[in-house]
N, C-alpha and C positions, 0 to 999 in steps of 0.2 A: 709309358705312364698309364695306369688303369683309371677309368672314369666311371663313377657311380652316380646316377641321378637321384637326388633326394627331393622330398616335397619342398616347395618354396616358390612355386609360380615363376615370377620374373627374376627370381634370384639366381637362376641358372644352375648348372651342374656342380656337384661337389667333387673336387679333384683330390684324389687320394695320393699323398706324397709317396715317393718310392719306398721310403723306409717303413711305410705303414701297410705295404702290400700283404695280402694274406699268404700264409705258407701252406704247404700241402698238409702239414700235420696240425695246423691250428696252434693255439696256445695263448699266453697272456697278451701278446700283441693284438690278436683278434678281439679279445674281450675289451681291451682298452679302446680300440678303434670303434667298436660297436657302441660303447657307452658315449664316446664323443659324438658319434653320428646321431644318436638319439637325442642328445642334448642340443645339438645344432638344429635338428629338425624341430624340436620343441620351441627353440628360440624363434625360428622362422614362423612357426604357427602362431606364436604369441604376438609377434610383430604384425602379422597379417590380421589377426583378430583385433588388435588395437587400431589398426588403420581402418578396418570396417566400422568399428565403434565410433571412431572420430568422424568418419564420413556420415554416419547416421545422426550423430549429435549435430553436425553442421547442417544437415537437411532439416532436422527438427528446429534448429535456430532460424533457418531461412523461412520455414513455414510460420513460425511465431512472428517474425518480423513482417512478413507479408500480411498477416491478419491485422496487425497493429496499423500498418500503413493504410490498409483499407479503411479503417476508422478515421484516419486523417483525411484522405483524399476523396472518399465517397460521401463525406459529411454524414456518417452514421453515428456520430456521438452527439446526442441531443441533451441540452441542459433542461432540467425541471426544477421547480422551486417548492419547498415545503414551508408553510408559515410557522413562525415561532411566536406563540401567543402569550400575552399577559394573562395569567390565570385568574387575576383578580377582576379584570375588566372584560376579558374575552376578545380583546382587540389584538390584531397581529402587529407586532413591533418590529419584526424582521423576517427574513426567510433564508433557509439554507439551500444553496445550489447543489444539486445532485446530478450525476451523469447517468444517462441511459444509452446503451449501445444497441443500435437497431441493425444487427447483423449476426450471422451464424459464427460460432456456436452461441446459442442463447444461454447466458450465465450471468451471475452477479457482477457489478462493475469492479469490485475489488479484485476479481480474478483477471479482468482485462488489464488493470493497472499492474498487477503482479507479473503478468506475461510480458508487458512492455518493459518492466524493469529487468526481467531475465533476458530479454532480447537486446538490451542496451539502449533503449529509447524511452525509459521511464520518465525522465525530465520532460522530454518533448511532448509525450501524451498528456502528462499532468498540466503543462502549460497550455496545451491546446484546450483542455477541459476548462481551465480557469478563464482563458480568453473568451471561450464560447459562453461562459456563465455571466461575465461582466459586460458583454457587448450590448445587452439590452437593458443595462442598468437604468437608463433614462425612463423606462416604462414603469419603474417602481414608484410608489408614493414617496414623497420627499421625506416623510417622517419615519420611514422604515430603513433598516440596514440590511445589507447583503452579507451573508456568511459563506465563505468558500473554504473547502478542505485543501490543506497544503501539507505536504510532508516536510520534515526538517531540512532535507537536502534541497528541495525546491525553494523553501523559504530563504535559504542562505544564498540562492543563486542570483546572479546579476539580471537574468531574464525577468525574474519575479520583481526585483527592485525596480527595474525599468517600467514594468507594467503598472505597478502601484503608483509610481511617480506621475502617471497620467490620469489617475483616478482621484475622486474625492475620498480621501482617507477616512474622514469622520463617519462615512456611511458604510465602511467596510470592516468586517470581522474575519479574522483568520483563525480557522480551526486546525490545530496541530493534530495530525492523524496517525503519527507513528505509534505503534504499539510496543515496540522494543525499546531498550535503553538507548539513550543518546550519548555518544561518546564524548562530545565536546560541547558542553552546555555554555561555555564562555562565548564561543563563536556563534552559537544559536541565539544567545541573549543579546549579543551585539547587533545581530540582524534584526531582532525584534525591537530593540530600542530605536533603531533607525526607522522602522515602520511606525512605531508609536509617535515619533516626532512629527509625522504627517497626519496623526489622528487615528491611525489604525488600532483596533483593539484585538485582544487575543482571547481565544476560547480553547480549553482543553477538552477533548472529546473522550467518550467511553469511560468516564470516571466510575470506578468500582469493578473494573474487569481485571486489574492487575497492578503490579508494582510501578510500572513505567508511568502510568497516568498520574499517580501520586507524586512521583519524582518531578514530572513536568510542572506540577502546581507549585511544589516547594521551590524549584529553581527559577521558574519563569513568572510567577505571580500573575495569573491571568485575570482578565476582567469578567470572564464567564467560565463556569464549571458545568459541564454537561453530564448528567447522570445517565449511565448506560441503561438501555431498555431492560436489561436483566434485573436491575433494581426496581424499575417501574412496574414491570409485569407482575400482577397479582399483589401489589403492595398493600392493598386494603385488607388482606387476610394474613399478612406475614409480619409479626411483631419485630422480627430481627431486621427486615428490610426497612420498617418504619423507624427503628432506632438508629440505623446507619444513615438513613436519609436525613433525619432530624439533626444528627451530629454533623453531617456535611453542610447542611444549611447554616448551622451555627458557626462552623469553621469559615464558610464563605463570608459571612457577615463580618467576622473579625479581620479578614484580609481585604475587605472592600470589594468582594466579587459577587456576582449574581449567579443563581443556580437555574439551569434549564433541564427539565426532565424530558428525556427522549422516549419514544415509543408509547405515548399515552393512547390507549385503545378503548377504554371504557369510562363511563360516567363515575363508576366506583373508584377507579384509579385517580381520576381527576379530583374528585372530592377529597380523597385522602391526602393527595399531594398538597392541595390548598391548605388543609388543616395542619400539615407539617411545615408550612411556611415556604414552600417552593414557589418562586415568583413566576417562572416562565415554563412553557412546555411545548412540545411538538409531537405529532403522531396522527394516525389516521382519524382518531376521534375528533381532533381539532382541525384537521385539514390534510388532504392527500397531496402528494407531489403533483405539480402541474405547471401551467403558465404562471407568470407573475400574478400574485393576488391583487385584486382590485382594492 
């Protein structure tokens, strides 16, 4: 039996059956064999390429997981709090808990949470951030509420339900952060109704950035509607933004909700928002993220 070695690494030699041996004169048999050999070599090369790609993906996933675990165990996730201010009185009525990651690579918090989700530990990192945010709740003034960002998946989890069960629900607002469509609003609404039974209130974030936020409002009827900073920025000189903001304020009043404007950065924006009837706001002009406000 003739043996011909083909590429394939650990796959070993290709054994040519007796009937496929070359003849002295060549012919159709040689052509058929050559084609099959090339096809087999291509198949082995493709398998090897896939194995390398899978190994690279696995290493990438391990690196992601290791970075997220560092945030857990090295206590590099630090909560900060930005005041939510009554625009009519200038008094802080609540504050939003935000996460800051004090480790490399330096990047926005949403990228850390996205990486955790891709690494299969999104719920764990989100719950870690929420626990870190609420653990100092006793330092807040008693007449202020704490607002925490929660994805729909985490909101439906038993871990989150257990955590809220140990808190004063009436001082807690849950901000739904998902920007994409929710597949099962009935399940989400049941979870929210359970939270509301303990006094927890609901806010819909990033209103004005897309269809999903409006569907959240229609389906979930929040107590707070948060205007995205893209509506707030430069509102004093934009008649379209003013018209949309006024319409949303009117809509909120009809469903019994309160409007919070995010990203208030200037006195002109603040003055315009007050004229349009916006009740609450947050942004660097009103207070930067930091420790609990006094």
